C-alpha positions as CSV (number, residue, x, y, z in Angstrom):
1,X,-41.6,-14.0,-35.5
2,X,-38.9,-13.0,-33.0
3,X,-38.7,-9.3,-31.9
4,X,-35.6,-7.4,-30.7
5,X,-35.6,-3.9,-29.3
6,X,-32.7,-1.6,-30.1
7,X,-32.5,2.1,-29.5
8,X,-30.5,4.4,-31.8
9,X,-30.2,8.0,-33.0
10,X,-30.6,9.1,-36.5
11,X,-27.4,10.7,-37.8
12,X,-26.7,13.4,-40.4
13,X,-28.4,12.8,-43.7
14,X,-31.1,10.6,-42.1
15,X,-28.8,7.6,-41.7
16,X,-29.4,5.0,-39.1
17,X,-26.7,2.4,-38.3
18,X,-27.6,-0.8,-36.4
19,X,-24.8,-3.0,-35.0
20,X,-24.4,-6.0,-32.7
21,X,-27.7,-7.5,-33.9
22,X,-28.3,-11.1,-32.7
23,X,-28.9,-12.4,-36.3
24,X,-27.0,-14.5,-38.8
25,X,-25.8,-13.1,-42.1
26,X,-28.4,-13.5,-44.8
27,X,-31.4,-13.6,-42.5
28,X,-34.4,-11.6,-43.7
29,X,-35.8,-9.0,-41.3
30,X,-38.7,-6.5,-41.3
31,X,-37.8,-3.1,-39.9
32,X,-40.4,-0.9,-38.1
33,X,-39.3,2.6,-36.9
34,X,-41.1,4.1,-34.0
35,X,-40.2,7.8,-33.2
36,X,-40.0,8.5,-29.5
37,X,-41.7,11.5,-28.0
38,X,-39.3,13.8,-26.2
39,X,-39.7,13.6,-22.5
40,X,-40.5,17.3,-22.2
41,X,-43.7,16.8,-24.2
42,X,-45.0,13.8,-22.3
43,X,-48.1,14.8,-20.3
44,X,-48.6,13.8,-16.8
45,X,-51.4,11.2,-16.6
46,X,-52.6,12.5,-13.2
47,X,-51.9,16.3,-13.2
48,X,-53.5,16.8,-9.7
49,X,-51.5,14.0,-8.0
50,X,-49.5,15.3,-5.1
51,X,-51.2,18.7,-4.8
52,X,-52.6,19.7,-1.4
53,X,-56.3,19.3,-0.8
54,X,-58.4,21.8,1.0
55,X,-62.0,21.1,2.1
56,X,-64.3,24.0,2.8
57,X,-67.1,23.1,5.2
58,X,-66.4,19.3,5.0
59,X,-69.4,18.3,7.1
60,X,-72.0,20.4,5.1
61,X,-74.2,18.6,2.5
62,X,-72.9,19.0,-1.1
63,X,-76.2,19.7,-2.9
64,X,-79.2,19.5,-0.6
65,X,-81.5,20.8,-3.4
66,X,-80.8,17.7,-5.4
67,X,-82.4,15.4,-2.8
68,X,-86.1,14.9,-3.3
69,X,-86.5,13.4,0.2
70,X,-85.6,16.7,1.8
71,X,-88.3,18.7,-0.1
């Protein structure tokens, strides 16, 4: 099965018109409609990327009480 990608907008009354398809007249096709998510609603996959980092006491141990060797 060959796949072609075409983007179009739905018109008044729910009509969708496809033109300039690379097909011959009479060929049978299967139509699958995927609705795009508006770009404003797309979540950033890494929301903290690019934010400044601040380290408080970078040379101090993180959790000394968790180390059994120190007790």
